[in-house]
C-alpha positions, -999 to +999 in steps of 0.1 A: +001+000+001+014+029-008+018+061+015-010+081-002-037+056-003-026+047+034-037+084+043-066+085+023-103+081+035-118+048+031-157+044+021-174+013+033-208-001+021-233-022+039-248-037+006-284-053+008-313-061-015-329-030-014-302-004+004-268+001+011-255+017+042-225+040+034-197+053+061-165+069+054-135+074+079-116+105+091-086+113+071-064+097+097-084+063+096-089+059+129-128+065+133-156+057+106-190+075+107-222+065+093-230+092+061-257+078+046-280+050+028-281+047-008-311+031-024-302+005-051-312+011-087-310-009-119-306+024-138-270+023-121-276+058-101-267+036-069-232+035-085-227+066-097-236+082-061-206+058-047-184+069-074-195+107-064-187+101-027-156+087-037-146+119-051-163+140-028-145+127-001-114+116-017-113+079-007-089+056-017-103+025-013-138+009-004-146-015+023-177-041+015-194-059+041-189-096+031-218-114+048-207-152+056-228-175+077-221-177+115-203-213+107-181-189+084-195-204+047-207-183+019-241-183+011-261-166-017-266-130-001-223-133+000-224-140-040-251-110-043-225-088-026-196-102-049-220-095-082-221-060-066-186-055-061-182-068-096-202-043-111-191-013-090-154-021-099-164-021-138-180+008-133-154+028-115-127+013-140-147+028-167-156+063-151-123+068-138-097+050-160-064+036-148-049+067-133-074+068-102-075+030-090-096+022-060-089-005-044-121-029-032-121-049-001-143-075+013-145-077+050-163-100+070-195-086+086-212-106+107-230-090+133-227-057+121-263-052+121-269-067+152-243-047+166-258-013+147-293-019+163-280-022+198-261+009+191-291+026+182-307+016+211-284+024+234-286+062+225-321+061+229-334+062+195-369+049+193-387+061+162-422+052+150-424+015+142-443-004+117-448-039+111-423-063+096-433-093+074-423-112+098-444-100+124-419-083+144-417-043+144-389-020+133-394+013+117-383+025+083-362+054+099-346+028+119-339+001+092-321+033+069-303+042+102-291+009+110-280+002+071-256+035+077-243+023+115-239-015+106-215+003+076-196+022+101-195-008+127-179-028+091-153+000+084-143+003+122-137-031+124-112-029+094-099+005+109-091-011+142-071-043+122-055-022+102-043+004+133-032-029+150-013-040+124+004-008+117+014-008+156+026-039+155+047-034+121+034-069+111+037-078+075+009-104+074-026-096+064-054-092+091-076-123+095-107-107+077-094-092+048-104-105+014-095-085-017-112-090-049 
């Protein structure tokens, strides 16, 4: 990793079927914060929005939450995330060209949504609820918040792993990293 890329911000995505939670790191790569939620679109507007965010925040990497089963196995959702990451990589390569490459990294996201919900409940956020298909209740606003906070949880885990790696000056990759 070059010094320039190491000092640029990192954008994180929590890719779902309908929405994408987005988080961004600070320039020092110590802190992550939820940024926004993007709705998935068949016309590619979501890809264009991600490309615009990369430019706006001068991010040099994208961390994408990789949904594994508790056993560590890869399921259908992970394959869909891989397809989305490939479409994003192709879009960025076409639009940005080889002079502005962006590294895309998969990062284990197990428990990120649960952690995000716990964080939101711990802050006292209790938006008006709606009934979900499974009979449980969670508001639309809460689902959007969870997506952005889940992306921040994924990103903070990634940043912490890399900070520990830098502090230990170890040459081996963190155990959760998977590059595409």
